[in-house]
FIRO-887827 format. One record per residue (C-alpha): z, x, y; residue in three letters. Coordinates in steps of 0.05 Angstrom, whole numbers. Each point is the difference from the previous one (the first is absolute). Example, Ala and Ser with C-alpha at 12.3 -4.5 7.8 and 13.67 -1.06 7.14 Angstrom:
up  east  north  aa
156  246  -90  ALA
-13  27  69  SER
***
This chain:
up  east  north  aa
0  0  0  MET
-18  27  68  ALA
55  17  49  LEU
10  -45  60  SER
-15  29  67  SER
53  -43  35  THR
51  41  40  VAL
72  -25  6  HIS
22  -10  72  ARG
73  -8  21  ALA
16  -66  32  SER
37  -8  66  SER
63  -22  -38  LEU
9  66  -34  LYS
65  38  15  GLN
-7  50  56  GLN
51  56  -3  ASN
28  30  64  LYS
-30  67  16  LYS
43  60  15  HIS
6  26  70  LYS
-46  57  17  THR
59  47  15  LEU
35  -16  -64  GLY
76  -4  -11  HIS
43  40  48  ARG
70  27  -11  SER
57  -8  50  LYS
-10  71  23  GLY
-74  -12  14  GLN
16  -63  39  VAL
53  38  41  ALA
-49  56  16  ASN
-53  -50  21  ALA
49  -36  45  ALA
15  66  37  LYS
68  -25  24  GLY
-22  -69  21  ARG
49  -56  -18  VAL
-22  -70  -17  GLY
24  -63  34  VAL
38  -24  -62  LYS
38  65  -5  ALA
20  -4  73  LEU
26  -71  -9  SER
41  22  -60  LYS
32  55  40  ARG
15  -49  57  ALA
33  -48  -50  LYS
35  58  -35  LYS
-29  -20  -67  GLU
8  50  -56  LEU
-52  21  -49  GLY
8  0  -75  ARG
26  71  -5  GLU
47  -11  58  GLN
29  -63  -31  ARG
8  35  -66  ARG
36  58  33  ASN
45  -48  39  GLN
21  -38  -63  SER
13  66  -34  LYS
46  22  56  GLN
37  -66  -1  ILE
12  6  -75  ARG
24  71  8  SER
47  -19  56  LEU
30  -57  -41  LYS
7  46  -61  ARG
35  53  42  ASP
46  -52  31  GLU
20  -27  -69  ALA
11  71  -25  ALA
43  18  60  SER
40  -64  -8  ARG
10  18  -73  LYS
20  72  16  ARG
49  -22  54  SER
49  -25  -53  LEU
35  33  -58  GLY
-16  73  14  THR
49  56  17  ALA
-11  -6  75  SER
-4  -76  3  ASN
50  -56  -17  PRO
2  -21  -73  PRO
-31  -64  -26  PHE
50  -55  14  LEU
-1  -49  -58  VAL
39  -65  -4  THR
17  -16  -72  LEU
3  -76  -4  LEU
17  -37  -64  PRO
-26  -71  -2  LEU
55  -25  -46  SER
76  6  3  PRO
-1  21  -74  ASN
-39  64  14  ILE
42  62  9  ASN
-33  41  56  PRO
43  60  -15  ARG
-31  6  -69  LYS
-70  -1  31  VAL
21  54  50  LEU
31  42  -55  SER
-66  -3  -38  LEU
-39  21  61  LEU
49  58  14  SER
-2  28  -70  SER
-74  -5  -14  CYS
-13  71  28  ASP
45  54  -27  SER
-14  46  60  GLN
14  -52  53  ALA
60  7  47  THR
42  -63  11  VAL
47  -6  60  THR
39  -59  26  ASN
17  -17  72  SER
66  -31  21  PRO
-34  -66  14  SER
-25  -6  -72  GLY
-72  23  9  ILE
-25  42  -60  THR
-48  57  15  HIS
-46  29  -53  ILE
-37  66  14  SER
-57  3  -50  CYS
-29  71  -4  VAL
-55  -22  -46  ARG
-31  -44  53  PHE
27  41  59  LYS
28  -64  29  GLN
67  -31  17  ARG
23  -71  -12  PHE
58  -40  29  SER
23  -63  -37  PHE
44  -52  33  VAL
29  -59  -38  ILE
21  -57  46  PRO
51  -51  -25  PRO
-37  -50  -43  VAL
40  -58  30  ASN
-12  16  74  ASP
-66  -25  29  LEU
8  36  67  TYR
16  66  -34  ALA
-64  -6  -41  ILE
-42  -16  61  LEU
30  57  41  ASP
-13  52  -54  SER
-72  -25  -9  VAL
-12  5  75  LYS
4  76  -1  VAL
-24  13  -71  SER
-67  32  -18  ASP
-2  -31  -69  THR
34  -59  -35  VAL
11  6  -75  LEU
3  -71  -28  PHE
35  -3  -67  VAL
-22  -64  -36  TRP
40  -30  -58  PRO
-40  -5  -64  GLY
44  -48  -38  ASP
13  -54  53  GLU
-33  -38  57  GLU
14  12  73  LEU
54  -41  32  GLU
-2  -33  69  GLU
35  57  37  PRO
-52  49  -27  ALA
-56  -44  28  ASN
36  -1  67  LEU
5  76  1  VAL
-73  9  -18  LEU
-24  -50  52  SER
43  32  54  SER
-25  70  -15  ILE
-73  -22  0  LEU
11  -36  67  SER
38  58  32  GLN
-52  53  -17  GLY
-11  27  -69  LEU
1  76  -9  PRO
-37  33  -57  THR
22  -38  -63  PRO
11  28  -71  VAL
14  -47  -57  HIS
39  14  -63  ALA
26  -43  -58  ILE
64  9  -38  ILE
34  -36  -57  GLY
-57  0  -51  THR
27  55  -46  GLU
27  -47  -53  GLU
-58  -49  2  LEU
-55  0  -52  SER
-68  27  18  SER
-31  -69  8  LYS
57  -26  45  LYS
-1  65  40  LYS
-74  -9  17  GLN
12  -73  17  ALA
57  19  47  ALA
-43  53  35  LYS
-58  -48  7  HIS
46  -52  31  SER
28  50  50  VAL
-70  25  18  ILE
-22  -72  15  GLN
61  -9  45  ASP
-16  65  36  ILE
-73  -18  11  GLU
22  -68  27  LEU
48  29  51  ARG
-30  68  18  PHE
-69  18  23  ALA
-42  49  -39  GLY
-1  19  -74  PRO
66  -3  -37  ALA
24  64  -33  LYS
63  -8  -41  LEU
42  57  -29  HIS
49  -4  -57  SER
68  34  6  LEU
16  20  -71  GLU
-12  76  -4  ARG
1  61  45  ASP
-75  1  2  GLN
0  -70  32  ASP
48  23  54  ALA
-43  62  13  MET
-61  -45  10  LEU
39  -41  51  ILE
19  62  39  LEU
-72  24  -2  ARG
-25  -67  27  GLN
52  -2  56  ILE
-21  69  23  GLY
-76  -8  -6  ALA
-15  -71  22  GLN
-25  -20  68  LYS
54  -22  49  GLN
-4  -68  32  ARG
6  1  76  PRO
51  -45  34  ILE
-9  -1  75  PHE
71  -14  24  TYR
27  54  -47  ARG
-52  55  8  ASP
-2  -4  76  ASN
75  7  10  ARG
49  54  -22  PRO
47  -24  -55  HIS
48  28  -51  LEU
46  -23  -55  ILE
71  26  2  ALA
16  55  -52  GLU
70  6  28  LYS
38  -40  53  VAL
61  23  39  GLN
40  -35  55  PHE
38  36  55  GLU
44  -35  50  GLY
72  -24  3  PRO
-13  -67  33  GLY
-39  -63  -17  SER
-66  36  14  SER
-23  72  -10  GLY
-57  46  -19  THR
-39  -11  -64  LEU
-29  62  -32  LYS
-60  -16  -45  VAL
-30  54  -45  HIS
-71  -9  -26  GLY
-74  18  1  TYR
-40  -21  61  ILE
-62  -39  -21  ARG
-58  -29  39  GLY
-6  28  71  THR
43  45  44  THR
70  -23  17  LEU
21  13  71  SER
74  4  17  VAL
-12  -36  66  ASN
-29  -61  -34  SER
38  -56  -33  LEU
12  -14  -74  VAL
9  -66  -36  HIS
42  -13  -62  ILE
-20  -65  -34  PRO
58  -49  6  GLY
39  45  48  TRP
-42  2  63  GLY
-28  52  49  ASP
36  65  17  TYR
-8  64  38  GLN
2  71  -29  MET
39  58  28  THR
-29  58  -40  ARG
-43  19  -60  ILE
19  58  -44  GLU
-39  34  -55  THR
25  30  -65  VAL
-33  33  -60  SER
-31  -46  -51  ASP
54  -16  -52  PRO
-53  -22  -52  HIS
-51  56  -1  PRO
-58  7  -48  LEU
23  57  -45  GLU
9  17  -74  ILE
69  -2  -32  LYS
10  42  -62  THR
54  -44  -29  ASN
-8  -75  -5  ARG
55  -30  42  ARG
8  -44  60  GLU
8  38  65  ALA
48  -25  53  GLU
-11  -4  74  MET
32  56  40  VAL
15  -9  74  ASP
-29  56  41  GLU
5  17  73  GLU
-43  -42  45  SER
-40  22  60  GLN
-11  -40  63  LEU
-71  -24  3  LEU
0  -46  61  GLU
53  -30  46  GLU
-6  -63  41  ALA
-16  5  74  ASP
34  -55  41  PRO
-58  0  50  ASN
-53  -11  -54  LEU
38  -42  -50  GLN
-22  -71  -13  GLU
47  -54  24  SER
29  -55  -44  LEU
-10  -52  54  VAL
-41  -56  -29  SER
-2  -48  60  THR
3  7  75  HIS
36  -41  52  ASP
-51  -36  44  PRO
8  -1  75  ASP
17  -71  21  PRO
-37  10  66  MET
-63  25  -33  GLU
-56  -49  4  GLY
39  -46  47  GLU
-41  -58  26  GLN
4  -22  73  THR
24  -69  21  TRP
-57  -51  4  PRO
-29  -11  68  THR
6  -65  39  GLU
-72  -18  -16  GLU
14  6  -74  GLU
63  -42  5  LEU
-37  -53  40  ALA
-56  -1  -52  GLU
50  -10  -56  ALA
33  -57  38  ASP
-67  -33  12  ASP
-15  2  -74  ARG
56  -49  -15  PHE
-5  -39  65  ALA
-25  -71  -2  LYS
-72  -5  23  LYS
-30  -65  24  THR
-71  -25  -2  LYS
-37  -62  22  THR
-31  -43  -55  LYS
-45  -60  12  ARG
26  -58  -43  VAL
-7  -76  -1  PRO
47  -37  45  LYS
67  -17  -32  GLY
0  60  -48  THR
68  32  -13  SER
13  75  -3  ASP
7  -2  -76  TYR
-66  -37  -8  GLN
-34  47  49  ALA
21  60  -42  ALA
-45  -27  -56  TRP
-61  -10  44  ILE
-47  57  -10  LEU
-27  39  58  ASP
-73  6  14  SER
-1  68  -33  GLU
32  -28  -63  ASP
-50  -57  0  GLU
-57  50  4  ASP
30  38  -59  GLU
7  -64  -40  ASP
-72  -20  14  ASN
-30  67  -17  ASP
-5  -16  -74  ASP
-30  -69  14  ASP
-53  30  45  GLU
-18  52  -51  ASP
-8  -53  -54  ASP
-44  -46  42  ASP
-70  26  -10  GLU
-32  -53  46  CYS
36  23  64  ASP
-47  21  55  MET
8  70  28  ASP
22  -2  73  ASP
-41  61  15  SER
-63  -41  -11  LEU
17  -50  55  ILE
-30  15  67  PRO
48  28  51  ILE
-10  -57  50  ASP
11  -54  -52  ALA
62  36  -26  GLN
32  6  69  SER
-13  -74  14  GLN
32  -20  -66  ALA
62  43  14  GLU
9  -29  69  SER
-6  -71  -27  GLN
54  16  -54  GLU
47  29  52  GLU
-7  -61  44  GLN
14  -48  -58  ASN
60  42  -22  ALA
28  -1  71  GLY
-5  -76  2  ASP
35  -7  -67  GLU
55  50  20  SER
18  -38  61  ASP
9  -65  -38  GLU
26  19  -69  GLU
25  72  3  TYR
53  38  38  GLU
22  73  7  ASP
66  14  -36  LEU
38  65  14  GLU
34  23  -64  MET
31  63  -29  SER
-51  48  -30  GLN
50  19  -54  THR
5  -67  -30  GLY
36  -55  39  GLY
68  0  -33  ASP
31  -52  47  ASP
-15  -60  -44  GLY
-14  34  -66  TYR
71  15  -20  ASP
22  -71  13  GLU
-49  -27  -52  ASN
19  48  -56  VAL
62  -4  -44  ASP
14  74  -16  TYR
61  -14  -43  SER
-43  -41  -47  ALA
-52  55  0  GLU
51  52  -23  MET
25  -47  -55  ASP
-72  -6  -24  ALA
-8  75  5  TYR
62  13  -44  ASP
-25  -51  -52  LYS
-69  34  -1  MET
31  68  -13  LYS
44  -29  -55  GLY
-57  -28  -41  ARG
-16  40  -63  GLU
-73  -24  -5  ASP
-16  17  72  ILE
-65  39  7  THR
9  17  73  VAL
12  74  14  LEU
65  17  34  PHE
-13  74  8  ALA
49  12  56  VAL
51  -50  22  ASP
7  0  76  ALA
40  -65  2  SER
59  22  41  TYR
19  -44  59  TRP
41  55  32  ASP
-49  58  -14  LEU
-63  14  38  ILE
-57  28  -42  SER
-20  45  58  VAL
64  39  -9  ASN
-3  -2  -76  ARG
-72  25  -5  TYR
-2  45  61  ASP
-26  59  -42  ASN
-55  -41  -33  PHE
-73  -2  20  ARG
-53  -51  -13  GLY
-76  -6  -2  VAL
-33  -29  61  CYS
-55  -52  -2  LYS
-55  52  1  GLN
32  45  -53  GLY
-10  -42  -62  GLY
50  -9  -57  ALA
5  73  -19  SER
55  45  28  TYR
-48  60  0  ARG
-20  -10  74  PRO
73  6  22  ILE
11  67  34  VAL
66  37  -12  TRP
14  65  35  ASP
40  42  -49  TYR
28  41  58  SER
35  -63  27  VAL
60  -2  -46  LEU
40  -63  -4  PHE
51  34  -46  CYS
52  40  37  ILE
16  41  -62  ILE
-70  30  3  TYR
20  38  62  GLU
48  43  -40  SER
-51  23  -51  PHE
-57  50  -1  PHE
-74  -9  -8  GLY
-65  39  2  PHE
-59  -13  46  ARG
-46  23  -56  LYS
37  1  -66  PHE
-58  31  -40  GLY
-7  58  49  LYS
76  12  1  ALA
1  2  -76  LYS
-58  50  -2  PHE
35  47  50  ILE
66  -5  -37  THR
-30  15  -68  MET
-33  63  28  GLN
66  31  20  LEU
34  52  -44  ASP
-51  1  -56  LYS
16  72  -20  LYS
31  8  -69  ILE
43  62  16  GLY
66  -28  -25  MET
-26  -44  -56  ALA
29  26  -65  GLY
60  37  29  TRP
69  -11  -27  TYR
43  -17  61  VAL
66  -29  22  ILE
-6  -55  51  VAL
60  -15  44  HIS
1  -74  20  ILE
50  -19  54  SER
42  -62  13  GLU
-4  -29  -71  VAL
53  -52  -17  PRO
46  22  -55  ARG
1  -66  -36  HIS
-75  7  -14  LEU
12  68  -33  TYR
57  -28  -42  ASP
-43  -58  -23  GLY
-56  48  -19  HIS
48  43  -42  VAL
27  -61  -37  SER
-69  -30  -14  SER
-33  62  -28  GLY
-68  -19  30  SER
-47  53  27  PRO
2  15  75  LEU
-68  2  35  VAL
-13  26  71  VAL
-64  -13  39  PHE
-21  35  64  GLY
-24  -49  53  MET
-61  4  44  LEU
6  -6  76  PRO
18  -70  27  HIS
19  -27  -69  GLU
72  -11  21  GLN
-20  -47  56  LYS
0  -75  -8  MET
-64  -41  7  SER
-34  -60  -30  VAL
-27  12  -71  LEU
-55  -43  -29  ASN
-6  2  -76  MET
-52  -31  -46  VAL
40  -30  -57  VAL
-32  -29  -63  LYS
38  -46  -46  SER
25  32  -65  HIS
-2  -44  -62  PRO
63  32  -30  LEU
52  -31  46  GLY
-36  -41  53  HIS
3  -69  -32  ILE
31  -38  60  ARG
-24  -3  72  PRO
34  46  49  ILE
16  -29  68  LYS
-16  39  63  SER
62  36  28  LYS
34  4  -68  ASP
36  65  -16  ARG
-40  47  -44  LEU
7  73  -23  VAL
-58  45  18  PHE
-20  68  -28  HIS
-48  30  51  VAL
-23  69  -22  GLY
63  43  -4  TYR
44  -52  34  ARG
36  -62  -23  ARG
34  -52  43  PHE
13  -74  6  ALA
-34  -45  50  ASN
-21  -72  14  ALA
-74  1  19  PRO
-47  -53  24  ILE
-65  -12  -38  PHE
-71  -10  26  SER
-69  -5  -29  GLU
-38  64  -17  HIS
-64  -14  39  THR
-46  33  51  ASN
3  -14  74  GLY
52  9  55  ASN
43  -59  -18  LYS
31  -17  -68  HIS
29  -66  -24  LYS
74  -3  -15  PHE
17  -15  -73  VAL
65  -37  -13  ARG
3  16  -74  PHE
-23  59  -42  PHE
-30  -38  -59  GLN
-7  31  -70  PRO
-69  29  -12  GLY
-16  9  74  SER
-6  60  48  THR
34  1  68  VAL
19  49  54  VAL
74  11  11  ALA
21  19  70  THR
70  28  16  MET
38  49  42  PHE
6  66  -38  ALA
-6  75  9  PRO
-70  27  12  ILE
-36  24  -63  THR
-70  27  0  PHE
-47  -32  -51  PRO
-22  2  -54  PRO
67  -16  -32  ALA
16  -44  -59  SER
40  -64  8  ILE
47  -34  -50  MET
36  -64  16  VAL
62  -23  -39  PHE
38  -65  6  ARG
74  -1  -13  GLU
27  -53  -47  ARG
69  -30  6  PRO
25  47  -55  ASP
-22  60  43  ARG
-57  15  -48  ALA
-68  15  31  GLN
-68  -26  -21  GLU
-66  30  21  LEU
-38  -53  40  VAL
-54  39  36  GLY
-37  65  6  THR
-49  27  51  GLY
-11  52  53  SER
18  15  72  LEU
-51  -29  49  LEU
23  28  67  SER
60  14  44  ALA
-19  -38  63  SER
28  -58  40  PRO
-70  -22  21  LYS
-9  -47  -59  ARG
0  -71  27  ILE
29  -52  -48  ILE
-13  -72  21  VAL
40  -60  -25  LYS
-30  -70  3  LYS
40  -62  18  ASN
-28  -71  3  VAL
25  -57  44  LEU
-21  -68  -27  SER
-7  -67  35  GLY
-24  -71  -18  HIS
-43  -50  38  PRO
29  -67  20  ILE
-58  -28  41  GLN
-73  17  -9  ILE
-55  -19  49  ASN
-66  30  -23  LYS
7  74  12  LYS
66  -5  37  THR
67  -8  -34  ALA
74  -1  17  THR
38  52  -42  VAL
74  3  -14  ARG
50  41  -41  TYR
-32  67  20  MET
43  10  63  PHE
60  -35  27  PHE
0  26  72  ASN
-50  -6  55  ARG
5  74  18  GLU
-23  19  -70  ASP
-64  -40  7  ILE
-17  32  66  LEU
15  69  -29  TRP
-44  -7  -62  PHE
-55  -41  34  LYS
-53  56  2  PRO
2  8  -76  LEU
-48  -32  -49  GLU
20  -54  -48  LEU
-24  -8  -72  ARG
8  -60  -46  THR
10  -2  -74  LYS
-69  -31  -10  TRP
-37  51  42  GLY
-1  -29  71  ARG
7  45  60  LYS
30  -19  66  GLY
47  18  57  HIS
59  -28  39  ILE
-23  -41  60  LYS
66  -20  32  GLU
72  -19  -18  PRO
24  -72  -2  LEU
71  -13  19  GLY
57  50  -7  THR
15  -1  -74  HIS
-59  36  -30  GLY
-57  -50  -3  HIS
-67  29  21  MET
-72  -23  7  LYS
-49  43  -38  CYS
-75  2  -2  TYR
-40  17  -64  PHE
-72  11  -20  ASP
0  -63  -41  GLY
40  -62  -15  GLN
65  12  -39  LEU
25  -36  -61  LYS
69  -31  3  SER
23  42  -59  GLN
-24  65  30  ASP
48  55  23  THR
-7  44  62  ILE
17  74  -5  HIS
13  53  52  LEU
-3  71  -27  ASN
45  53  31  LEU
2  74  -16  TYR
57  50  10  LYS
3  75  -10  ARG
52  19  -53  MET
45  61  1  PHE
44  28  -56  PRO
75  1  5  LYS
44  62  3  TRP
24  0  -73  THR
-11  73  -20  PHE
54  25  -48  ASP
-6  73  -23  PRO
56  -6  -51  HIS
-21  -35  -63  VAL
48  -11  -58  ALA
-22  26  -67  ARG
-20  -54  -50  PRO
42  -12  -63  PRO
-16  40  -63  PRO
-66  -14  -33  LEU
28  -6  -70  TYR
62  -37  -22  VAL
40  33  -56  PHE
45  -45  -41  LYS
43  54  -32  SER
67  14  33  SER
-9  74  -13  ASN
-62  1  44  ASP
42  4  63  MET
25  70  -18  ASP
-22  52  50  ASN
-6  60  -46  GLY
2  25  -72  SER
19  64  -33  SER
-51  55  -16  GLU
11  -10  -75  ASP
-18  -74  8  GLU
-64  16  37  GLU
-23  52  -51  GLU
13  -49  -56  GLU
-36  -56  35  GLU
-62  43  13  GLU
-13  5  -75  ASP
-6  -75  -6  LEU
-68  -34  5  SER
-11  -49  57  PRO
-4  -58  -47  SER
70  15  -29  LYS
34  16  66  LYS
51  -47  29  SER
-6  -26  71  LYS
60  41  18  LYS
-37  65  -16  VAL
-61  -18  42  SER
42  -23  59  PHE
43  63  2  LEU
-58  47  -9  SER
-38  -34  56  ALA
60  7  46  ARG
***
């Protein structure tokens, strides 16, 4: 077969590939050489906006990671080494049947080369040469909630010892909730009491505890067993290697826990000498210190001594004792630079004095309540009372506005020729003049309501009887928000601090302007405030940030300490904690705290101005705050009750504390026990927060004439009606109106509304008042009763012999008596 001579030709739909550029691909170097230093427009805009390129962003993130890594490493190295304070660990058993001394003995004996020393206050120090770290263990009394919270405030780590053979009791839940709300340091969890359990039950117990830990604590749960020396060594390794949690109020203030306490002074007050390691920031002798539960004090001097618990190797395994060495003066107080303990100042009574009102102002005030007369054109023979109900021409125009709008067939006056319109008006005036001469007359009457004949026609005694019956009805639906029914009390005097919304302001209280500098509370004049609280906090936090003294073992001399506080501390056996204060923190101001309801103890509403116990950062005190809504804006609504499950802002008079700081709120029960009702954080320390309380005056219509009605039971004096006349009225069914004029002298008034009222409607007048807290600050708070109740009579013993303690340590937690656990915890 012959070959075809047809040639294939590509159609126009064939794929056309993009051709390469004639110059080919160029590298970045070739492009830069071709540019010869010229910069494109996009590059210039990036520089103007300070936008970073890919390599610059990558380098920046690398620097941030390196900085965070170095910061975490420096924080880790700042504890436990030879030149830094040891790791302070609070050993906290979560059951009264756990012997904490047995746990501490296991931790002390796990390393054969470790050196163990004890301080006079009961703190055990372990110098572990294997890890080149030092550890300090403090065991607060298991029955004292305040002692547990104070030791946790200054601790770097909390070792929670969970029971493996029993469930947590209610006091343990209270302790855990309080620690989490106060500020949780780095936690370590261990379980004890599973030695005699079978393998299956042991795993079930551990799984149950892990679930409880994951439910309460954030992050993955890691649980250690305390059965062998290897387990104790793992706990020590974790305490020394894990990342430390920052707590703002602790890390930004100097603090220490007392290793040894001495009191010098023959009288009722003297000098308290506190030995311990300085932690946090630098402690200045000219600043103030705060002891939780004791108050604020000044220091006279700070001495330094050699470290009694050094990191060294002991050839023989024995417990070393503290040896007192000679101290050296480090710093002495300067009276010219020392902070004062004055918390309030005496205001000058002549400061801000107002001048006497001028004659023009007095005359204007007299004219306000003076009777004004006006001439009203009424039919002949009309009495003053009947004339009061005749609407003026302005009122008639207002009544007819709606009718004119509804009538679509009305002719527009603007379409009438001017000449015809003027002729029609002149004809109407002439007709009206003829009628006025024959049927109408001009009656001069009081502009404020013609009370001459009105009181004679009203039986006020019968009205008050009806008013009492109305209030006594159980099925009444009328709102009696505020009862102003006092014949001998004028509402102007009773509500002189209240404000209302004018006719143009609407129903909201937002348009009301309050100047926070105009203080109606005289107590405010004795307190301190900041013009810019955020800026003052920033400047204060930047002071004394050097860490020169942190880690030194010092002796702090605290002056003018009452002796009874020292005696109570010795008898209780609780740890003593000292916090250094920042500038201005001893001064009184207005604290605003955001408090959230806690489900553990807040089951009943808390009334505003009820006494509560507050733990604010390192302080604790009692106070009776007022509550308000936690909202945005410059005014906040007053809340009468703190309801369960809600969040409010508590305002009170208290010492200045710079946020952030944790908040715990306890309510005292009649048996002196305390229940945790709220947690939160410090919002600000400023008196500028405006809290507004709303009161409602209610009235009821007795006569209704279209849009006008006579209202009673809202006021009972003529002066009150004239005083509150500019304010807007609201009805229960949504009508708006205003007071037109008073009728009579016993509180009746004529009101005008935007529509016709119903006979069962209620008229309301909203009043607003700025609220202030009361002076109820109490720095001395009584300790709550013991957390656990021991039924045995031997539980009240204050000590036991050494042979008893050695014998009791050999017993397992499940076989121990409650007497053993109570005495060991003491």
